[in-house]
C-alpha positions as CSV (number, residue, x, y, z in Angstrom):
1,M,321.3,91.2,63.4
2,I,318.5,92.2,65.7
3,N,318.5,91.3,69.4
4,I,315.4,91.8,71.5
5,V,314.4,91.4,75.1
6,A,310.7,91.7,75.6
7,K,309.2,92.0,79.1
8,I,305.6,90.7,79.2
9,T,303.6,91.4,82.4
10,P,300.3,89.5,82.3
11,K,297.4,90.1,84.7
12,A,298.1,87.7,87.6
13,A,295.1,85.5,86.9
14,L,296.3,85.1,83.2
15,F,300.0,84.4,83.9
16,D,299.8,80.6,83.2
17,D,297.6,81.1,80.1
18,C,300.0,83.7,78.7
19,K,303.0,81.5,79.4
20,G,301.3,78.5,77.7
21,R,300.4,80.6,74.6
22,L,304.0,81.7,74.3
23,Q,305.3,78.2,74.8
24,S,303.1,77.0,72.0
25,I,304.8,79.3,69.5
26,L,308.4,78.6,70.5
27,A,309.1,75.7,68.0
28,A,307.3,77.4,65.1
29,T,309.1,80.7,65.6
30,R,312.5,78.9,66.0
31,A,311.8,77.2,62.6
32,E,311.2,80.5,60.8
33,P,313.9,81.6,58.3
34,G,316.1,84.3,59.9
35,C,315.3,83.4,63.5
36,N,318.5,82.5,65.4
37,R,317.1,82.6,69.0
38,F,313.6,82.7,70.6
39,E,313.6,81.7,74.3
40,L,311.1,82.2,77.0
41,F,312.0,82.9,80.6
42,A,309.8,83.6,83.7
43,S,310.7,85.7,86.7
44,K,311.1,83.8,90.0
45,E,307.9,85.4,91.3
46,Q,306.0,84.2,88.2
47,R,305.0,87.8,87.6
48,C,306.7,88.6,84.3
49,L,307.7,86.7,81.2
50,F,310.8,87.6,79.1
51,L,311.3,86.7,75.5
52,V,315.0,86.8,74.3
53,E,315.0,86.9,70.6
54,Q,317.5,87.2,67.7
55,F,316.6,87.7,64.1
56,E,318.9,88.0,61.1
57,S,317.2,91.2,59.8
58,Q,314.2,93.5,60.2
59,A,312.6,91.6,57.3
60,A,312.8,88.3,59.3
61,L,311.4,90.0,62.3
62,D,308.6,91.6,60.3
63,D,307.8,88.1,58.8
64,H,307.6,86.8,62.4
65,Y,305.1,89.5,63.4
66,A,303.0,88.6,60.3
67,Q,302.6,84.9,61.3
68,P,299.1,83.9,62.3
69,Y,300.3,82.4,65.6
70,T,302.2,85.7,66.5
71,K,299.1,87.7,65.6
72,A,297.0,85.5,67.9
73,V,299.4,86.1,70.8
74,F,299.3,89.8,70.2
75,A,295.5,89.7,70.1
76,F,295.5,87.8,73.4
77,Y,297.7,90.5,74.9
78,E,295.1,93.2,74.3
79,N,293.0,92.1,77.3
80,A,295.5,89.9,79.2
81,L,298.3,92.3,80.2
82,A,298.7,94.3,83.4
83,E,301.2,96.6,81.6
84,P,302.2,97.2,78.0
85,V,305.0,95.0,76.6
86,E,308.4,96.5,77.1
87,V,310.6,95.8,74.1
88,E,314.3,96.6,74.2
89,K,316.6,96.2,71.2
90,V,320.0,95.3,72.6
91,E,323.5,95.0,71.4
92,V,326.3,92.6,72.3
93,C,328.9,94.4,74.4
């Protein structure tokens, strides 16, 4: 099992656009084989977005990254982010 928390910090002017793009891939990602959890959260200040993800295996995560809609979000990130995405793989305590 792979558990991920990703912190996404868009440029302030692009926060809503980034949030909308991520919201648009939630359902498709959740329907992917091997995806157990894919949820989007926003900080109270509307500065950062957080994806909380769980995939059955590295292969399932790799398949997610290979999807056209995921690649489109990653391409958007290239010019939209104020900071690089912080990805943490976490474990249940």
